[in-house]
C-alpha positions in Angstrom: -37.1 -55.2 158.0 -35.9 -55.9 161.6 -33.7 -53.1 163.5 -30.1 -55.5 163.2 -30.8 -55.3 159.3 -31.6 -51.8 159.0 -28.0 -51.4 160.8 -26.2 -53.9 158.4 -28.1 -52.0 155.1 -26.7 -47.8 156.6 -23.5 -48.7 157.6 -20.5 -47.6 155.0 -20.9 -45.4 152.2 -23.4 -45.7 150.1 -22.3 -46.6 146.5 -24.3 -44.4 144.8 -22.2 -41.7 147.0 -19.2 -43.0 145.4 -20.5 -42.7 141.4 -21.8 -39.5 142.1 -18.4 -38.2 143.7 -17.4 -39.0 140.6 -19.5 -38.6 138.1 -19.7 -34.8 139.0 -15.8 -34.3 139.4 -15.1 -35.9 135.7 -17.9 -34.1 134.5 -15.7 -30.5 136.1 -12.5 -32.1 134.7 -13.9 -32.2 131.5 -15.5 -29.3 131.4 -12.3 -27.0 132.9 -9.8 -28.8 130.1 -12.4 -27.2 127.4 -11.9 -24.3 129.2 -8.3 -24.0 128.7 -8.8 -25.9 125.2 -10.7 -23.1 124.8 -8.9 -20.5 125.3 -6.1 -21.9 123.4 -8.5 -21.4 120.9 -9.3 -18.0 120.5 -5.9 -17.4 120.8 -5.2 -19.6 116.9 -8.6 -17.3 116.1 -6.7 -13.5 117.3 -3.3 -14.9 115.1 -6.2 -15.3 112.5 -8.2 -12.9 112.0 -5.6 -10.9 112.6 -4.1 -11.3 109.5 -5.9 -9.0 106.4 -8.5 -10.4 104.0 -5.9 -9.9 101.3 -2.8 -12.4 102.6 -6.1 -14.9 104.4 -7.3 -15.2 100.7 -3.7 -15.3 99.0 -2.7 -17.9 101.7 -1.9 -21.2 99.4 0.2 -24.1 100.3 3.3 -22.6 98.7 2.6 -18.9 99.7 1.8 -18.9 102.8 0.8 -22.0 104.5 0.9 -20.9 107.9 -2.3 -19.8 107.8 -3.8 -22.3 106.2 -2.9 -24.4 109.8 -4.1 -22.2 111.0 -7.8 -22.5 110.2 -7.2 -26.3 109.5 -6.6 -25.8 113.7 -9.6 -23.8 114.1 -11.8 -25.9 111.9 -10.4 -29.5 113.3 -10.6 -28.5 117.0 -14.2 -26.8 116.4 -15.4 -30.1 115.3 -14.8 -31.7 118.8 -14.7 -29.1 121.3 -18.2 -28.2 121.5 -19.0 -32.7 121.6 -16.4 -32.3 124.1 -17.5 -29.8 126.4 -21.3 -31.3 126.4 -19.9 -34.9 127.6 -18.5 -33.2 130.5 -21.6 -31.6 131.6 -23.6 -34.9 130.7 -21.3 -36.3 132.9 -22.1 -33.4 136.1 -25.6 -33.7 135.6 -25.9 -36.9 135.7 -23.9 -36.8 138.8 -26.2 -34.5 140.7 -29.3 -37.3 139.1 -27.5 -40.3 140.8 -26.7 -38.1 144.6 -30.4 -37.4 144.3 -30.8 -40.8 143.6 -29.3 -41.5 146.5 -30.4 -38.9 149.0 -33.8 -40.6 148.5 -32.8 -44.2 149.1 -31.3 -42.6 152.2 -34.9 -41.5 153.4 -36.2 -44.7 152.7 -33.9 -46.6 154.7 -34.2 -43.6 157.3 -38.3 -43.9 157.6 -37.7 -47.7 157.4 -35.2 -47.4 160.6 -37.7 -45.1 162.6 -40.9 -47.1 161.4 -38.9 -50.3 163.2 -37.9 -48.0 165.3 -40.7 -46.4 166.8 -42.4 -49.3 168.9 -39.4 -50.1 170.8 -39.3 -46.8 172.2 -42.3 -46.3 173.0 -42.6 -50.0 174.7 -45.1 -51.9 172.9 -42.6 -53.5 169.8 -40.8 -57.0 170.2 -38.0 -55.7 172.1 -39.7 -54.9 175.3 -40.6 -56.2 178.5 -44.3 -57.1 179.8 -44.7 -54.3 181.4 -46.1 -51.6 181.1 -44.7 -48.3 179.0 -44.4 -46.4 181.8 -42.4 -49.1 183.7 -45.0 -51.3 185.7 -45.4 -47.5 188.2 -49.4 -47.9 187.5 
C-alpha cells in the first residue's frame, strides 16, 4: 500500500468510532432510564408494603382495589425492567468492543504507514533520489 493510499484511508473519522459512541451513549441512556424507573418502582414497593398484612390480604376488586393495582404495577414493571437493564448493559459493552476493534484497525493502519514511510525516510525507498542516504556528501 502506498503512502497516498494510506493517507486517503486515514482521513476523516473512522466509522467504527461513530458506531461505538452511539452504542455507548444509547446503553447509558437506557441504564439511566431504568434507574429512574427503578426509583419509581421502589416508591411503589414502599406504598404497597406500608400497608399491614391484614389490609393486603383482605384486598379484593370490591374492597380496596388500589392495593391490587399497586401489586399488578409492581409485578408488571419488574417483568420488563430486568431485560431492559440487560439490553442497556449489553449495548454499553458492545460499544466498548467496537471501540477496541477500531483501535486495532487504527494500529494496523499506523503500522502500514510506518512500513511504507520508513524506507523513504532512510532514503532507500521509491521516492528517494539517486544519491546516497547522506545526501551525496561522501
